C-alpha positions, 0 to 999 in steps of 0.5 A: 386586252393590255392597257396601251394596245386598247389606248391605241384603239379609242385614240385611233377612233377620235385622235387626241388632235381633234380635242381643243387645246384647253382640254384635258384627254387621253389615259388620265388614270394608269395602275402600274403595268403590266395591265390588262382590261377585260371589262369596260365601264362607260361613263358620262361623269365620272362620281365616286358612286360610278368608281364603286360600281366599276369596282364591283363589275369588276371594270379594269378601265373607266371611259369617262367622257368628261374628264375628272382630272382636269384642273392639277391635283395638288396632292393625292388625299382623301380630303376632296372627292376628285383626290379620292377617285384618283386613290380609289381607281389605283388602289384598286387597279382602275385605269381612267381615260376621257376622251371630251372633246374629241368626241364632240369633234368627231364625224357621228360623234356625240354632237351627230348623234344630238342633231339625230334628234332634230329630225333630217337635214344637213348638218355640219361643224361650226367650227371646223377641225384643223387635219390632223397631220401638217406634210410640212415642219414649222408653223411658219414659212419664209422665202428670200434669196443670196447672191450665190458667193454669199451662199455657203456661209449664209447656209451654215449659219441658218443651219445652225438655228433651231427649230428651221428647215431649210429646203435642199437644192437652191434654185439658182437664179440670175438677179437683176445685176446680171449676178448669179443667185440663189433663192431660199426657201424655208420652214421654221417654228416662232421661237425659231423667227427672230433668229431666223430673220437676224441671220438675213439681216445681216444679208443686206440681199438676203435681207431685201428679198424677205417673205414670210407665210404663216402655215395652217393646217388644211380643214378637217371636212366633215368635224368640229366643234358644235353643229349648224343643222338646216331642217328638210322640213321646217317644223315649230317651235313646239314640235322642236321641243316634242323631238328633243324631248324623245330624243333625250328621254327628258321630261321638261327642257328649258325653253326661251324664246326669241324676240317675236317669237312663239311656240307656233314660229317655225323653226328651220335652222338649230345652232346645237352644241353638247354640254356647255354651247356659250362660247360655240355658239356666240354670234351663230345666225340661226333661229335656235340655239340647242345645248346643255347649258347657257349662262342669263346673260348668254340666253338674254342675248339670244333672245334679244336677236330673234334666236329661240333657245332650248337648254336641257342641262348640261349632261343630260346633251351628251350621256346618250350617246353612250349606249351608241359608243358602245355598239362602237367600240364592240364592233371596233374592238372587234368583242374583246372586251365586256362593255357596259354602259354605267347604271347610275351615272346621270345628271345632278339636277332634276327638276322636281 
């Protein structure tokens, strides 16, 4: 399958617009064209061991949940492992794609998979994503009014503003003095707003009738960061710990009991975030937090509010989604590729 055709299919499954603004998602390493992919390797983290596994298969592309290139690289040498990854991938003509927080936000993605281990109940995003597209151009809506006689010259000034869309067919009205007036409606970017207002302020009538409204994309139901899970039947904290260990195939997890809580305390609501949940879970009201990692002080803060915390290590809350992803991709790609889940990818931390 041609590389960019595969990338388009991956983006249809999880649009890049779902990613957090700070993230680095999409095609990160591209061999020179033409590049066709017949074998795809899935991994949570692209380490040098995983890349060697890809070369041995051989795989022409690695889908790494975590982006191996995040901070800008100032050079491509053999000095650091991140640089060696890029060099080795290009030398062996292995493309690298990362979806990261696209899969976190996705309906049926990593966070929904993690929530399945809790038992029956309702699941909603903690932070709902915005719609992927906006029907309006610009981020600010401006309305105003001008005397009909002033309209031609004012319209010419406004149309010269870069980043402004002036809506056509202005509405003719009569102002309070009985004069013919024109109602103005336009969208513009934040950057174009000062120049737009400068044009309107040059016309006294328009300046007095100007109103500004910030535009927001509507929510995209079912998608977003984190999940709030309300269990159909409340269970004890110890029962929930057992369910999570079974779901994640872990012999151990870390547990911090909330103030006044015990292993027998009842849990009805769980706020979860795959990976590192500090910013997503902060201040959320729930009986228990489930995530890969929190800082020491974030755990103390939760416990002080009576919220118990289960930590499973960062990638242990994500990696188990890969077999599910493999099935999703086989169906989406109509069995056109051989898709493997890495056998050497693992969390770097173990309990000893």
